[in-house]
N, C-alpha and C positions, 0 to 999 in steps of 0.2 A: 216190351210194349213200345209201339211207335208213337211219337208225338210230332205234331205238325210244326211246332217251333218251341222255343224255350219258354214262352208265356204259357203255352198249353201244359208243358211239363210242370212248371212252377205252380200253376193253378191246381193241377191234379194232386201234386204233392202236398200243397197246403190243405186242400179239402180232404185228402186222405188222412192227414194228421187229425183233422176235426172228426172224421168218421171213427178213427181209432178211439178218440176221447169219448165219443158217444156210444161206442161198442157196436157200430154199424158198418162192418167191413165185408159184407157179403157181396155176391156178384151183382145184385140189383143196384146197390149203392155205388159200387165201383164203376159199373158201366154208365150210369146216368151222369156221374161226375166227369168221367172221361169224355163222354159225348158232348155234354154241355160246355166243356172246356175247349172244344175244338176252335170255335170262332169267338172273336172279340165281343160281338153283340150278346151272345148267350153267356159268356163269362161275366160281362159287366152287369147283366140282368139276372144272374143265377137265382138270387133270392126271390125274384118276382116269378120265376118259372118253377122253382122247386123249393119246398120247405124241408131242409135237411133234418131238422129235429123231429118233425112230425112224420117225415117220409111220405109227403104228399106232393103230387104235381098240381100246378095251377093250370087247369085245362084252358081257361080263358086267356092265358098268357100268349097263346099262339096268335091272338089278334091284337097284341100289344103294339102301340104306336112305334116302338123301337125296333120291331121285327122287320127284317128284310126278307126277300124271297129265299135267300140262302139260309139265313138263320132260322126261318120257319122249317126248313128241311132238317136242320140240326135238332130243333125242338121236337119235331115229329118223330125223328129217329129215337131220341131219348125217351119220349113218352111210350113209343112202341116197345122198347126194351124194358121199360119199367113195369108196365101192366097191360101190354098189348092194346093200348089205347088206339082208337082210330076215329075219334071225334074231335071237332075243332071248337066246341063250346059246350057249356052245360045245357044249353037249349038243344043242341044236336043230340045229346045223350037222351034227353026227355023225349024227343021226337024220333029217336032211333035212326038218325040220319048219319050214316057212315060217310066219312070223307075219303074220296078217291086219292087224295094227296098223300095218303099213307102207303100207297102202292110202291114197291121197290123201284118201278120205272120212274116214279116221280121223285122219290127221296134220293136215289143214287145218281141222278143226273146232275152232278156237280163235282167239283174238284175234291170234295171231302170224302168221296166214296171209299178210298182206301182206309180212312180213319173210321168210317162207319163199320167197315168189316172188322177192324180191330176192336171196336166196341162190342160187336157180336161175339167175337172170340172171348172177350172178358165175361160177357153175360152167359155164354154157353160153352164153357171150356171143355165139357165132356163130349161135345159134338163137333168141335172145330179143330181137333188135333190132326196134324198132318199124318197121313197114313202112307206107308210104303207098299204100293200095290205092284206086283210083278205081273204085267200083262202077257209076258212071254212064256209063262209056266205051262200053258196048255199045248205048246208046240213041240 
């Protein structure tokens, strides 16, 4: 697993210990903790964004005053991996108004993209294994 820095690694390890105590060490929990640990803003506001004990995202946190344009991308990536969320508020859910800001072209246009992919590998290990494909076999 790749970490952006020591703070990311420390955050993940601390939260992972908490997940173990709670008996919640599946790929959903591991990926959301990993993703929300990428940037300082989401690390510092983790409990406002995600309730670890209940296993619930706070969809309205995307509009929190603490959010930056980059931390919004981190939050959206985490929400998308958690439950395929693509709404920016409870009101959007009620109105069935999907946010285009969940598109890969929006989320991945930042320096955290390699770590987003790492989060995808955590969430979908069965589909993201490297394969050795020999393209010269047919010749």
